[in-house]
C-alpha positions as CSV (number, residue, x, y, z in Angstrom):
1,M,-18.9,-4.5,5.9
2,A,-16.0,-1.7,5.1
3,R,-15.7,0.0,2.0
4,S,-14.8,-3.3,0.0
5,G,-17.9,-5.2,2.1
6,R,-20.5,-2.7,1.1
7,A,-19.0,-2.1,-2.6
8,A,-19.0,-5.8,-3.0
9,A,-22.5,-5.9,-2.0
10,A,-23.7,-3.4,-3.8
11,A,-22.1,-4.6,-6.7
12,L,-24.5,-8.3,-6.1
13,E,-27.3,-6.5,-5.7
14,R,-27.6,-4.5,-9.1
15,R,-27.4,-7.6,-10.5
16,G,-30.5,-9.3,-8.7
17,V,-28.0,-11.6,-6.0
18,E,-29.4,-11.8,-2.5
19,V,-27.0,-10.6,-0.1
20,V,-26.1,-11.5,3.3
21,A,-23.7,-9.4,5.4
22,A,-21.7,-10.4,7.9
23,D,-19.3,-7.6,10.3
24,R,-18.7,-9.7,13.8
25,S,-17.8,-13.1,15.2
26,H,-20.8,-15.0,15.2
27,G,-21.2,-18.7,17.1
28,T,-21.3,-22.0,15.6
29,D,-24.9,-22.2,14.7
30,E,-25.3,-18.8,13.3
31,E,-22.2,-19.2,11.0
32,R,-24.3,-22.4,9.9
33,S,-27.5,-20.4,8.8
34,L,-25.2,-17.4,7.3
35,L,-24.1,-20.3,5.1
36,E,-27.4,-21.8,4.2
37,G,-28.2,-21.6,0.9
38,A,-24.9,-19.7,0.0
39,G,-23.5,-19.7,-3.3
40,L,-20.5,-17.2,-2.8
41,V,-18.7,-15.9,-0.2
42,V,-16.9,-12.8,-0.8
43,K,-14.2,-12.0,1.9
44,S,-12.9,-8.3,2.9
45,P,-9.0,-8.2,2.7
46,G,-8.7,-7.5,6.4
47,V,-10.3,-10.4,7.3
48,P,-7.8,-13.2,7.4
49,G,-8.4,-16.9,6.0
50,E,-9.3,-18.7,9.6
51,N,-11.4,-16.9,10.4
52,A,-14.8,-19.5,11.5
53,L,-16.9,-18.0,9.0
54,V,-14.5,-18.3,6.2
55,R,-13.6,-21.8,7.3
56,E,-16.8,-23.3,7.5
57,A,-17.5,-22.1,3.8
58,R,-14.3,-24.0,3.2
59,A,-15.3,-27.1,4.2
60,R,-18.9,-27.5,2.8
61,G,-16.9,-26.4,-0.7
62,I,-18.9,-22.7,-1.3
63,P,-16.3,-20.6,-3.2
64,V,-14.4,-17.5,-1.4
65,W,-13.3,-14.8,-3.5
66,S,-11.6,-11.4,-2.3
67,E,-13.5,-8.2,-3.5
68,V,-11.1,-7.6,-6.0
69,E,-11.8,-10.9,-7.6
70,L,-15.7,-10.0,-7.6
71,G,-14.8,-6.9,-9.2
72,F,-12.8,-8.7,-11.9
73,R,-15.3,-11.0,-13.3
74,I,-18.2,-8.0,-13.4
75,L,-16.2,-5.4,-15.0
76,E,-15.2,-5.2,-18.8
77,Q,-12.6,-2.8,-18.7
78,P,-8.8,-3.9,-19.4
79,L,-7.1,-4.1,-15.6
80,L,-3.6,-3.0,-14.8
81,G,-2.6,-4.9,-11.4
82,V,0.5,-3.4,-9.2
83,T,1.8,-5.0,-6.1
84,G,4.8,-4.7,-3.3
85,T,5.2,-4.3,-0.6
86,N,6.1,-0.5,-0.7
87,G,5.7,2.0,-3.3
88,K,2.1,0.3,-4.8
89,T,0.0,3.5,-4.3
90,T,2.8,5.9,-5.9
91,T,2.8,3.7,-8.6
92,S,-0.6,3.0,-9.4
93,E,-1.4,7.1,-9.1
94,L,1.4,7.6,-11.1
95,L,0.6,4.9,-13.9
96,G,-3.1,6.2,-14.0
97,A,-1.4,9.5,-14.7
98,M,0.1,8.5,-18.0
99,L,-2.9,6.7,-19.2
100,R,-4.6,10.0,-18.6
101,A,-2.0,11.9,-20.3
102,D,-2.8,9.8,-23.4
103,G,-6.5,10.4,-23.3
104,R,-7.8,7.5,-21.7
105,E,-10.2,7.3,-19.7
106,T,-8.6,6.0,-16.3
107,A,-9.9,4.8,-12.9
108,V,-7.2,3.4,-9.7
109,A,-8.8,1.6,-7.5
110,G,-8.4,-1.2,-5.5
111,N,-5.9,-1.1,-1.7
112,V,-5.8,2.8,-2.9
113,G,-8.6,3.5,-1.0
114,R,-11.5,2.7,-3.7
115,P,-12.5,-0.8,-3.8
116,L,-12.4,-2.6,-7.2
117,C,-16.6,-3.1,-6.9
118,A,-17.0,0.3,-6.8
119,L,-16.1,0.9,-10.5
120,D,-18.9,-0.9,-11.5
121,G,-20.8,1.3,-14.0
122,L,-18.7,4.4,-13.7
123,L,-16.5,3.5,-16.8
124,S,-17.2,3.4,-20.6
125,A,-16.2,-0.2,-22.2
126,D,-13.4,1.2,-23.6
127,G,-12.1,2.7,-20.6
128,W,-8.9,1.8,-18.2
129,I,-8.6,0.3,-14.4
130,V,-5.4,0.6,-12.2
131,C,-5.6,-1.6,-9.4
132,E,-3.3,-1.5,-6.4
133,L,-3.3,-5.2,-5.2
134,S,-2.2,-6.3,-1.3
135,S,-1.3,-9.7,0.0
136,F,-4.5,-10.1,1.5
137,Q,-6.5,-9.0,-1.8
138,L,-4.5,-11.8,-4.0
139,E,-4.9,-14.6,-1.1
140,D,-8.5,-14.8,-2.6
141,V,-8.2,-14.8,-6.3
142,H,-8.9,-17.2,-8.8
143,E,-9.1,-16.0,-11.9
144,L,-8.1,-12.2,-11.5
145,R,-5.8,-11.7,-14.9
146,P,-3.8,-8.1,-15.5
147,R,-3.1,-7.3,-18.8
148,V,-0.2,-5.8,-16.9
149,A,0.9,-7.2,-13.6
150,I,3.5,-5.4,-11.7
151,L,5.8,-6.4,-8.6
152,L,7.5,-3.3,-7.0
153,N,9.3,-5.4,-4.4
154,V,9.2,-8.1,-1.2
155,E,10.9,-7.1,1.8
156,P,9.4,-8.3,5.4
157,D,5.9,-6.9,6.0
158,H,2.5,-8.2,7.5
159,L,4.3,-11.7,8.9
160,D,1.9,-11.7,11.6
161,R,-0.6,-12.6,9.0
162,H,1.3,-14.5,6.7
163,G,3.6,-16.3,9.2
164,T,6.6,-16.8,6.9
165,L,8.2,-14.6,4.5
166,D,7.7,-17.0,1.6
167,D,3.9,-17.8,2.3
168,Y,4.2,-13.6,2.0
169,R,5.9,-13.6,-1.6
170,A,3.8,-16.6,-3.0
171,A,0.5,-14.5,-2.4
172,K,2.5,-11.5,-3.9
173,L,2.9,-13.4,-7.1
174,R,-0.4,-14.7,-7.4
175,I,-1.1,-11.5,-9.1
176,F,1.0,-13.2,-12.1
177,A,-0.5,-16.7,-12.0
178,R,-3.2,-15.9,-14.3
179,Q,-1.6,-14.1,-16.9
180,R,-1.4,-15.7,-20.8
181,A,1.7,-14.6,-23.5
182,D,0.0,-11.8,-24.5
183,D,-0.2,-10.3,-21.2
184,V,2.8,-8.4,-19.5
185,A,4.8,-8.8,-16.4
186,V,7.2,-6.1,-14.8
187,V,9.4,-7.1,-12.1
188,P,12.6,-5.9,-11.1
189,A,15.9,-6.9,-12.8
190,G,17.0,-10.0,-11.5
191,F,14.0,-11.3,-9.2
192,Q,13.7,-14.5,-8.3
193,P,12.0,-16.7,-8.5
194,E,10.4,-17.9,-11.5
195,L,6.9,-16.7,-11.8
196,P,4.0,-17.8,-12.3
197,G,1.5,-17.7,-15.7
198,G,2.9,-17.7,-19.1
199,A,3.6,-13.7,-19.5
200,R,5.8,-11.9,-21.5
201,R,8.6,-10.7,-18.5
202,V,9.8,-7.2,-18.6
203,E,12.3,-6.0,-16.3
204,F,13.0,-2.2,-14.7
205,R,15.6,-0.6,-12.6
206,F,15.7,3.0,-10.4
207,D,18.1,4.1,-13.2
208,D,16.6,3.1,-16.4
209,P,16.4,6.0,-19.1
210,L,12.9,7.7,-18.9
211,P,11.5,10.6,-20.9
212,A,11.5,12.9,-18.1
213,E,12.7,12.9,-14.3
214,P,9.8,12.5,-11.6
215,L,8.8,15.5,-10.2
216,V,8.5,13.2,-6.7
217,P,12.0,13.0,-4.6
218,G,14.4,9.7,-4.2
219,D,15.7,7.0,-5.3
220,H,12.3,4.8,-4.4
221,N,10.3,7.3,-6.5
222,R,12.4,7.1,-9.2
223,E,12.0,3.2,-9.2
224,N,8.1,3.6,-8.8
225,A,8.5,5.6,-11.9
226,A,10.4,3.4,-13.5
227,A,8.0,0.5,-13.0
228,A,4.9,2.7,-14.0
229,T,6.5,3.6,-17.1
230,A,7.9,0.4,-18.4
231,A,4.0,-1.0,-17.9
232,A,2.9,2.5,-19.9
233,R,5.0,1.9,-22.8
234,A,3.2,-2.0,-22.9
235,V,-0.1,-1.0,-23.1
236,G,1.2,1.5,-26.2
237,V,1.2,5.0,-23.9
238,P,3.8,7.3,-26.2
239,E,6.4,8.8,-24.7
240,A,5.3,12.5,-24.9
241,A,2.2,11.3,-22.7
242,I,4.4,9.0,-19.7
243,A,6.9,12.2,-19.9
244,E,4.4,15.0,-19.1
245,A,2.8,12.6,-16.4
246,L,6.5,12.6,-14.7
247,R,7.0,16.3,-15.0
248,T,3.7,16.7,-13.3
249,F,2.6,14.4,-10.5
250,P,2.8,15.4,-7.2
251,G,3.0,12.3,-5.6
252,V,0.5,10.6,-2.7
253,E,-1.1,11.8,0.3
254,H,0.6,10.3,3.4
255,R,4.1,9.1,1.6
256,L,6.9,12.0,2.3
257,E,4.1,14.6,2.0
258,P,5.2,18.2,3.1
259,I,3.3,19.2,5.3
260,A,4.3,22.9,6.4
261,E,7.1,25.2,7.6
262,V,6.5,26.5,11.3
263,A,9.3,28.7,12.1
264,G,12.2,27.6,9.9
265,V,11.2,23.5,10.5
266,R,9.7,21.3,8.0
267,Y,7.3,18.9,9.0
268,V,6.6,15.4,6.6
269,N,4.2,13.2,7.1
270,D,4.5,9.9,5.5
271,S,2.6,7.9,7.3
272,K,2.1,5.5,4.9
273,A,5.4,3.9,6.0
274,T,4.0,0.8,7.7
275,N,6.4,-1.4,7.9
276,T,10.8,-0.8,8.0
277,A,11.5,-1.2,4.4
278,A,9.3,2.4,4.3
279,A,10.4,4.2,6.4
280,R,13.9,3.6,5.3
281,R,13.4,4.8,1.8
282,A,12.3,7.5,3.8
283,L,15.0,8.1,6.0
284,A,17.4,7.7,2.6
285,A,15.5,10.5,0.9
286,Y,16.4,12.8,3.7
287,A,20.1,11.6,4.4
288,D,21.7,15.0,4.5
289,T,19.3,16.6,6.4
290,P,18.8,16.8,10.4
291,L,16.1,15.0,11.2
292,R,13.4,14.6,14.6
293,L,11.8,11.2,13.7
294,I,8.5,9.9,15.0
295,L,8.2,6.2,14.6
296,G,5.9,3.5,16.4
297,G,2.3,2.0,16.2
298,S,1.4,-1.5,16.4
299,L,3.2,-4.3,15.7
300,K,3.2,-6.5,12.8
301,G,5.8,-9.5,13.7
302,E,8.6,-7.7,12.0
303,S,12.3,-6.8,13.2
304,F,13.4,-3.1,13.7
305,Q,16.7,-4.3,14.0
306,P,17.5,-3.0,9.8
307,L,15.7,0.1,11.0
308,A,18.4,0.8,13.5
309,A,21.0,0.5,11.1
310,A,19.7,2.7,8.5
311,L,19.7,5.5,11.5
312,G,22.7,7.7,10.4
313,P,23.6,10.6,12.3
314,N,21.6,13.0,10.9
315,V,18.9,11.8,12.9
316,R,18.7,14.0,16.3
317,A,15.8,11.7,18.2
318,A,13.4,9.5,17.9
319,Y,9.9,10.1,19.5
320,L,8.6,6.4,20.0
321,I,5.0,6.1,20.3
322,G,2.1,3.3,20.4
323,Q,2.4,-0.6,21.1
324,A,5.5,-0.8,19.2
325,A,7.4,1.6,21.3
326,A,9.0,-0.7,23.6
327,D,10.6,-3.0,21.0
328,L,11.5,0.4,19.0
329,A,13.6,1.4,22.2
330,A,15.3,-2.0,22.5
331,A,16.4,-1.7,18.8
332,L,17.4,2.0,18.5
333,E,19.1,2.2,21.9
334,P,22.4,0.0,21.9
335,A,22.6,1.8,18.3
336,G,23.6,5.0,19.8
337,V,20.1,7.1,19.1
338,R,18.7,9.3,21.6
339,V,14.8,7.6,22.1
340,V,12.3,10.0,23.6
341,R,9.2,8.0,24.7
342,C,6.2,9.9,24.2
343,G,3.2,7.8,24.6
344,D,1.0,9.2,21.7
345,L,0.9,11.0,18.5
346,E,0.4,14.1,19.9
347,T,2.8,14.3,22.6
348,A,5.6,13.6,20.6
349,V,4.3,16.1,17.9
350,A,4.6,18.4,21.0
351,L,8.2,17.7,22.2
352,A,9.7,17.3,18.3
353,A,8.2,20.9,18.1
354,S,10.0,21.9,20.9
355,E,13.6,20.3,20.4
356,A,13.8,20.8,16.8
357,R,16.1,23.8,15.4
358,P,15.7,25.7,11.9
359,G,16.8,23.5,9.0
360,E,15.6,20.5,10.6
361,V,12.8,18.4,9.6
362,V,10.3,16.4,11.9
363,L,9.6,13.1,9.8
364,L,6.6,11.2,10.4
365,S,7.3,7.7,9.5
366,P,6.5,5.3,11.8
367,A,7.4,1.7,10.7
368,C,4.3,0.0,12.1
369,A,1.0,-0.4,11.3
370,S,-1.3,2.2,13.1
371,F,-4.1,0.3,14.1
372,D,-3.5,0.4,17.7
373,Q,-4.2,4.3,18.7
374,F,-5.8,4.9,14.5
375,E,-8.5,3.7,12.3
376,N,-5.7,3.2,9.9
377,F,-2.7,5.5,8.1
378,E,-4.8,7.8,6.4
379,H,-6.2,8.9,10.2
380,R,-2.7,8.9,11.6
381,G,-1.4,11.2,9.0
382,E,-4.1,13.6,9.0
383,E,-3.8,14.0,13.1
384,F,-0.3,14.9,12.2
385,R,-1.8,17.3,9.3
386,R,-3.9,18.7,12.4
387,L,-1.0,18.8,15.1
388,V,0.9,20.3,12.9
389,Q,-1.2,22.9,11.6
390,N,-2.1,24.0,15.0
391,L,1.9,24.3,15.9
392,G,1.6,27.2,12.7
393,A,-1.5,28.7,14.3
């Protein structure tokens, strides 16, 4: 009953549906009583399919929907969907900016932070919705049909939930399953395997010609811009509006977000880098800059060897925090990286600040989830911002 659960309950209650809220583990008898007379279970994305209440519902033949499935069914506006391992939020917000630059009433929702159901009653009939969709949200969609669906990339992530990369990829591909011939599927150039559904396929590359260069830095952000541009073109946004959004879109919080410069040292918040692929993109963006790198958090079943291989000589030290510290050290130390075990973020920021020299960057790009020490990646990024601002004070 966090954000998506509360939004789903409110949308159903506005339609006269009786809602029972479940927000904890129940015993078998309690589960059966909760499901008496139920016609539908709406599952928040953080709840796995193995949850006892969900299993009992399926055993009884009660439909199980994700919150975005409910949102799609109650909202009448056309939906543009964005999924992928990394870049979803940036691409979703940039695509929303392109639609707004064309004068269209547009809301961005989904995994970006605002639940899809929270848009109920807020948009006019001719509005547009851009919806960021995680693999967790896509597990339980059935009729969800984006008019344009974007898949940015698929790299190892959430293997603690999905088990295998193939199962994780299959969850992502559900975004295309209900599309029809008059819909558009936007995918990376050369992406395999075949896509489900019947949409027209449009491919993008990071070096595609664009009507303007994006304000946000990095090859990965140019790739995000190419995907957003392909989607905007597919729904008729003119080149001038696309160019305006590319030139002015500043990026999103917690993704390569400059925080401050203190005593000649720059501090950058990349708390949204919750897997190694995202952290590697951040490293590539600062490949020519001396770095003090803060890593760590909760484990997700992912190997840290690719991250260790990506650390160049510009990385002066890695400051490790959280549950993953021992695994990170085991991967980084054999690669010749100087490792400082800090325990928590406050200690890591203080030690990195004490060792950093003018011209260097202290980069929080954890390559891990945040749930061992924080509520979510936003909470972690906000704490980093607070600690850096205290350094300046």
